[in-house]
MARKOLSE-44278 format. One line per field, with one value per residue (C-alpha): chain; y, x negated, z; residue number from 1. Coordinates in steps of 0.2 Angstrom, whole numbers, plus 2048, in hexadecimal, padded with zeros to 3 digits. Example, Ala and Ser with C-alpha at 12.3 -4.5 7.8 and 13.67 -1.06 7.14 Angstrom:
BEGIN
c = A,A;
py = 7EA,7FB;
px = 7C2,7BC;
pz = 827,824;
k = 1,2;
END
This chain:
BEGIN
c = A,A,A,A,A,A,A,A,A,A,A,A,A,A,A,A,A,A,A,A,A,A,A,A,A,A,A,A,A,A,A,A,A,A,A,A,A,A,A,A,A,A,A,A,A,A,A,A,A,A,A,A,A,A,A,A,A,A,A,A,A,A,A,A,A,A,A,A,A,A,A,A,A,A,A,A,A,A,A,A,A,A,A,A,A,A,A,A,A,A,A,A,A,A,A,A,A,A,A,A,A,A,A,A,A,A,A,A,A,A,A,A,A,A,A,A,A,A,A,A,A,A,A,A,A,A,A,A,A,A,A,A,A,A,A,A,A,A,A,A,A,A,A,A,A,A,A,A,A,A,A,A,A,A,A,A,A,A,A,A,A,A,A,A,A,A,A,A,A,A,A,A,A,A,A,A,A,A,A,A,A,A,A,A,A,A,A,A,A,A,A,A,A,A,A,A,A,A,A,A,A,A,A,A,A,A,A,A,A,A,A,A,A,A,A,A,A,A,A,A,A,A,A;
py = E71,E77,E88,E8B,E9C,EA0,EAE,EBA,EC9,ECB,ED0,EDE,ED3,EC5,EC9,ECD,EBD,EB2,EBA,EB5,EA3,E99,E92,E80,E82,E82,E8F,E89,E99,E93,E9F,EA2,EAB,EBB,EC8,ED0,EC6,EBE,EAC,EB1,EBC,EAE,EA1,EAE,EAF,E9D,E97,E87,E8E,E85,E8A,E89,E8E,E8D,E9E,E9E,E9E,E8D,E86,E8E,E88,E74,E77,E7A,E6D,E60,E65,E65,E56,E5B,E52,E63,E70,E82,E8F,EA2,EB0,EB8,ECA,ECE,ED0,EC1,EBB,EA8,EA9,EA9,E97,E90,E8E,E87,E79,E76,E73,E66,E5D,E5C,E55,E63,E67,E60,E71,E81,E92,EA4,EB0,EBF,ECE,EE0,EE9,EFA,F00,EFE,EEC,EE4,EEE,EEE,EE3,ED5,ED5,ED5,EC7,EBD,EBF,EBA,EAA,EA6,EA7,E9B,E8F,E8E,E89,E7B,E74,E7B,E82,E92,E9A,EAD,EAD,EA3,EAB,EA3,EA0,E8D,E7D,E6A,E5A,E58,E46,E48,E58,E4F,E43,E50,E51,E63,E68,E7B,E85,E96,EA0,E92,E88,E8D,E8B,E7A,E74,E7A,E72,E61,E61,E63,E56,E4A,E4E,E57,E62,E75,E82,E95,E9F,EB1,EBA,ECC,ED2,EE1,EEA,EE0,EE5,EE9,EE7,ED8,ECC,EC6,ED1,EE2,EE8,EE5,EDC,ED1,ECD,EC8,EBD,EB4,EB3,EAA,E9E,E99,E99,E8B,E81,E83,E7C,E6C,E5C,E55,E4A,E3A,E3B,E3F,E38,E3E,E43;
px = 5C5,5B7,5AF,59E,59B,58A,58B,57E,585,595,5A1,5A7,5AA,5B1,5C3,5C4,5BB,5C5,5D5,5D1,5CE,5DB,5E9,5E5,5D3,5C8,5BB,5AA,5A2,590,589,577,572,57E,57D,58E,59B,59D,5A1,5AD,5B6,5B6,5BD,5CB,5D0,5D2,5C1,5B6,5A6,597,587,576,567,55A,55A,55B,568,564,565,577,57D,577,57E,58F,58D,58A,598,5A5,5B0,5BA,5B6,5B2,5A7,5A6,599,59C,593,59A,598,5A7,59E,5A6,5B8,5BA,5CB,5C1,5BC,5CD,5C8,5B8,5C0,5CC,5BE,5B6,5C6,5C9,5B9,5B2,5A3,599,594,59C,592,599,591,592,59A,597,5A6,59D,58B,586,58C,57C,56C,55F,552,55E,563,552,54D,55C,558,546,54C,559,54B,540,54E,551,53F,53F,550,556,566,56C,573,576,575,571,57F,586,598,599,5A2,59E,5A2,59A,595,58A,583,57D,575,56A,560,55E,54E,54D,554,550,555,550,55E,56B,55E,558,56A,56B,55A,55D,56F,568,55A,569,572,580,58C,589,594,596,5A6,5A6,5AB,5AC,59E,5A2,596,593,597,587,576,56F,564,55B,55D,560,54E,541,536,545,548,538,536,545,53E,52F,538,541,532,52C,53B,539,527,52D,52C,53C,544,54C,55A,56C,57A,587,597;
pz = 6DD,6E9,6E5,6EE,6F3,6F9,706,70F,716,70A,717,70C,6FC,704,705,6F3,6EF,6F9,6F3,6E1,6E5,6DA,6E3,6EA,6E8,6F7,6FB,702,70A,70E,71A,718,728,727,734,730,734,723,72B,736,729,71D,729,72E,71C,71A,712,718,720,71D,726,71E,728,71B,711,6FE,6F1,6EC,6FE,700,6EF,6F3,705,6FE,6F0,6FD,708,6F9,6F6,6E7,6D6,6CE,6D7,6D2,6D8,6D9,6E0,6F0,6EB,6E2,6D1,6CB,6CC,6D1,6C8,6B8,6BC,6B7,6A5,6A9,6B4,6A4,699,6A5,6A8,694,692,688,693,6A1,6A7,6A3,6A7,6A8,69C,6A5,69B,6A4,6A7,6AC,6A7,6B9,6BC,6B5,6B8,6AB,6B3,6B8,6A5,69F,6AB,6A7,694,696,6A0,692,686,690,693,680,67E,68B,688,677,67F,677,687,689,69C,6AC,6B7,6C7,6C2,6BC,6BF,6BD,6C5,6D6,6D5,6C4,6CB,6DA,6D0,6C8,6D9,6D9,6E4,6E2,6F1,6EB,6DC,6D0,6D5,6C8,6BA,6C0,6BF,6AD,6A9,6B0,6A9,698,69B,6A0,690,697,68B,692,68D,690,693,693,6A4,6AA,6B5,6C1,6CD,6DC,6ED,6F7,6F3,6EA,6F3,6E3,6D4,6DD,6D9,6CC,6D9,6DE,6CC,6C7,6D7,6D0,6BF,6C7,6D0,6C1,6B7,6C2,6BF,6AC,6AF,6B6,6AB,6A7,6B5,6AF,6BC,6BB,6B1,6A5,6AD;
k = 1,2,3,4,5,6,7,8,9,10,11,12,13,14,15,16,17,18,19,20,21,22,23,24,25,26,27,28,29,30,31,32,33,34,35,36,37,38,39,40,41,42,43,44,45,46,47,48,49,50,51,52,53,54,55,56,57,58,59,60,61,62,63,64,65,66,67,68,69,70,71,72,73,74,75,76,77,78,79,80,81,82,83,84,85,86,87,88,89,90,91,92,93,94,95,96,97,98,99,100,101,102,103,104,105,106,107,108,109,110,111,112,113,114,115,116,117,118,119,120,121,122,123,124,125,126,127,128,129,130,131,132,133,134,135,136,137,138,139,140,141,142,143,144,145,146,147,148,149,150,151,152,153,154,155,156,157,158,159,160,161,162,163,164,165,166,167,168,169,170,171,172,173,174,175,176,177,178,179,180,181,182,183,184,185,186,187,188,189,190,191,192,193,194,195,196,197,198,199,200,201,202,203,204,205,206,207,208,209,210,211,212,213,214,215,216,217,218,219,220,221,222,223;
END
């Protein structure tokens, strides 16, 4: 398995995140222009480092996807709020043919793990997603697993905050079976680049609202 880890100035969190990669899995740390030595730290800890000059969460995720070679590819934030070891049951469900895309439903472990503005934005998007696709998901979090080739066939185009949502929308349009799996959610290390403020949260919501407004794309295949 390959685990894509989009990274922008996560030097403090990287040691813990990489220490939790399951044995035999490959960590693909996608450096998105870090100025704190994140790439060097990741390389020294045994990760494969991919450089993506274009700023944006989606740009980093997609660079990792195109660099991946494993049949099953996973995604995880690089800020230590999520544990990549929690991806193991995701992969088991994919291998067993129980789901085509498995998403982590975040369960905050402390009061400050998931700020109110971030939870509010996530809830609003989940409702809009239900209206657009009929999917009754509770979370659009970044912890997820699917097969690499079918994901590439979805031809995702968003390179900002809408990338994770576009993945779900296009997968739903292609008839994929999408499942949720509860995962612990802890306070992140350092400040969030996207949902650390109300302004950042609602900018992300606007990005994702544009994705939801797109007409169905007749691309992509069932895994």
